[in-house]
C-alpha positions as CSV (number, residue, x, y, z in Angstrom):
1,M,13.7,45.8,18.5
2,K,12.5,42.7,16.6
3,C,12.2,42.3,12.9
4,P,8.5,42.5,11.9
5,F,9.1,39.8,9.3
6,C,11.1,37.1,11.0
7,G,11.3,38.2,14.7
8,E,15.1,38.3,14.8
9,T,16.6,40.9,17.1
10,D,19.9,41.3,15.2
11,I,19.1,44.6,13.3
12,K,21.2,47.4,11.9
13,V,20.2,51.1,11.2
14,V,20.7,51.9,7.6
15,D,19.5,55.5,7.5
16,S,18.4,58.0,10.2
17,R,16.8,61.4,9.7
18,D,14.1,63.8,11.0
19,S,10.6,63.2,9.9
20,E,8.8,65.7,7.8
21,T,7.2,67.4,10.8
22,G,10.4,67.3,12.9
23,E,8.5,65.7,15.8
24,A,10.2,62.3,15.3
25,I,13.3,60.6,14.1
26,R,12.7,58.3,11.1
27,R,15.0,55.3,11.1
28,R,15.4,52.8,8.2
29,R,16.5,49.5,9.5
30,E,17.6,46.2,8.0
31,C,17.3,42.7,9.6
32,L,20.6,40.9,9.4
33,A,18.9,37.5,9.4
34,C,16.3,37.9,6.6
35,S,17.7,41.1,4.9
36,K,14.3,42.8,4.8
37,R,14.1,46.5,5.5
38,F,11.5,48.4,7.6
39,T,11.0,51.9,9.0
40,T,10.6,52.9,12.6
41,Y,9.8,56.3,14.2
42,E,11.3,57.5,17.5
43,R,9.2,60.1,19.3
44,V,9.5,61.8,22.7
45,E,7.0,60.5,25.1
46,V,5.3,63.4,26.7
47,P,3.8,62.8,30.1
48,P,0.0,63.1,30.2
49,L,-1.5,66.5,31.2
50,Y,-4.8,66.3,33.0
51,V,-7.4,69.0,33.2
52,V,-9.3,69.2,36.5
53,K,-12.9,70.1,35.8
54,K,-15.2,72.3,38.0
55,D,-16.8,69.2,39.5
56,G,-13.4,67.6,40.4
57,R,-13.3,65.2,37.5
58,R,-10.0,64.8,35.8
59,E,-9.6,64.2,32.1
60,E,-6.6,64.1,29.8
61,F,-5.9,67.4,28.0
62,N,-7.5,67.0,24.5
63,R,-6.2,69.3,21.8
64,A,-9.0,68.3,19.4
65,K,-11.7,69.1,22.0
66,L,-10.2,72.6,22.6
67,L,-9.8,73.2,18.9
68,S,-13.4,72.2,18.1
69,G,-14.7,74.6,20.8
70,L,-12.6,77.4,19.2
71,V,-13.8,76.5,15.7
72,V,-17.5,76.8,16.9
73,A,-16.8,80.1,18.6
74,A,-14.9,81.5,15.5
75,K,-17.5,80.3,13.0
76,K,-18.2,83.0,10.3
77,T,-15.5,85.2,11.7
78,R,-12.2,86.4,10.1
79,L,-10.2,83.8,12.1
80,A,-8.4,81.3,10.0
81,P,-8.3,77.6,11.2
82,A,-4.5,77.8,11.1
83,N,-4.6,80.7,13.6
84,L,-6.8,78.6,15.9
85,E,-4.5,75.6,15.6
86,Q,-1.6,77.8,16.5
87,M,-3.5,79.2,19.5
88,V,-4.2,75.6,20.8
89,A,-0.5,74.7,20.3
90,D,0.6,77.8,22.2
91,I,-1.8,77.1,25.0
92,E,-0.7,73.5,25.3
93,N,3.0,74.5,25.3
94,A,2.3,77.1,27.9
95,L,0.5,74.6,30.1
96,R,3.2,71.9,29.6
97,S,6.0,74.4,30.4
98,Q,4.6,74.8,33.9
99,N,5.7,71.2,34.5
100,L,2.5,70.2,36.2
101,S,0.6,67.0,35.7
102,E,-2.8,68.7,36.4
103,V,-4.1,72.1,35.6
104,P,-7.5,73.6,36.5
105,S,-10.0,73.9,33.6
106,R,-10.6,77.6,34.6
107,E,-6.9,78.2,33.9
108,V,-7.2,76.7,30.4
109,G,-10.4,78.7,29.8
110,A,-8.8,82.0,31.0
111,M,-5.9,81.5,28.6
112,V,-8.3,80.9,25.7
113,M,-10.4,83.9,26.7
114,A,-7.4,86.2,27.0
115,R,-6.1,85.2,23.5
116,L,-9.6,85.4,21.9
117,R,-10.3,88.8,23.3
118,E,-7.2,90.2,21.7
119,I,-7.9,88.8,18.2
120,D,-11.7,88.6,17.7
121,E,-14.4,90.1,20.0
122,I,-17.2,88.0,18.5
123,A,-15.4,84.7,19.0
124,Y,-14.5,85.9,22.5
125,I,-18.2,86.5,23.4
126,R,-19.3,83.2,21.8
127,F,-16.7,81.3,23.7
128,A,-17.5,83.2,26.9
129,S,-21.2,82.3,26.6
130,V,-20.3,78.6,26.8
131,Y,-17.3,78.8,29.1
132,R,-19.0,81.1,31.7
133,S,-22.4,79.4,31.3
134,F,-24.4,82.7,31.2
135,K,-27.6,82.2,33.1
136,D,-29.5,85.0,31.4
137,A,-29.2,87.8,28.9
138,Q,-28.0,90.3,31.5
139,E,-24.8,88.3,32.1
140,M,-24.1,88.3,28.4
141,R,-24.9,92.0,28.1
142,A,-22.4,92.8,30.9
143,T,-19.7,90.9,29.0
144,I,-20.5,92.7,25.8
145,E,-20.5,96.1,27.5
146,D,-17.1,95.3,29.1
147,V,-15.8,94.5,25.6
148,L,-17.2,97.7,24.2
149,A,-15.9,99.8,27.1
150,H,-12.4,98.1,27.0
151,P,-11.6,97.2,23.4
152,P,-8.6,94.9,22.9
153,G,-5.3,96.6,23.6
154,T,-6.8,99.3,25.9
155,R,-7.1,97.3,29.1
156,P,-4.3,98.0,31.5
157,D,-3.3,94.4,31.9
158,T,-2.8,93.9,28.1
159,A,-1.3,97.3,27.3
160,R,1.9,96.9,25.4
161,R,4.4,99.6,24.5
162,Q,5.0,99.9,20.8
163,R,7.8,101.7,19.1
164,K,6.4,104.4,16.8
165,R,7.5,103.9,13.2
166,R,9.2,106.8,11.5
167,D,10.1,107.5,7.9
168,T,13.7,108.3,6.7
169,E,13.3,112.0,7.8
170,G,12.1,111.1,11.3
171,R,8.4,111.8,10.8
172,E,5.9,109.5,12.5
173,L,4.2,107.1,10.0
174,P,0.5,106.7,10.0
175,L,-0.9,103.5,11.6
176,D,-1.6,100.8,9.0
177,L,-4.6,98.8,10.1
178,G,-4.5,96.5,7.1
179,K,-7.9,97.4,5.8
């Protein structure tokens, strides 16, 4: 490491702590030659993750691109931008945890569609219309009919067991839908 002021390499670390986001280490350094202080950040270098498109092209995974697609799909719905950002982070983490350098775009799309279907049907249909490139109204109608026939949580592949909540006397509590 060189001093940005004089170019000297004889430097000491004065203070070291996590950054505000916790994604880096902030180090306060002092040059032993000119006595000036400066700050450096140390981050983990993540290997690039490439998405293989339908036509065989490869492009680097782009969080902003995925988020913008979700924002368009979720426009004028009840989904908060923070939820969409968390969804993108979860998807990226799931993809990176596979320890692959390339992932097919259809896998990314399937992950997005599965999550959207569970939280907002309208955003799901909007995203599906672009992702699946509906050729006509019949294809879109079939997707809508599938959503209506199998609402979120009723499909066998997404069914989850939930413990029934009971009051202090053991009676089952009514379901609170938050409305």
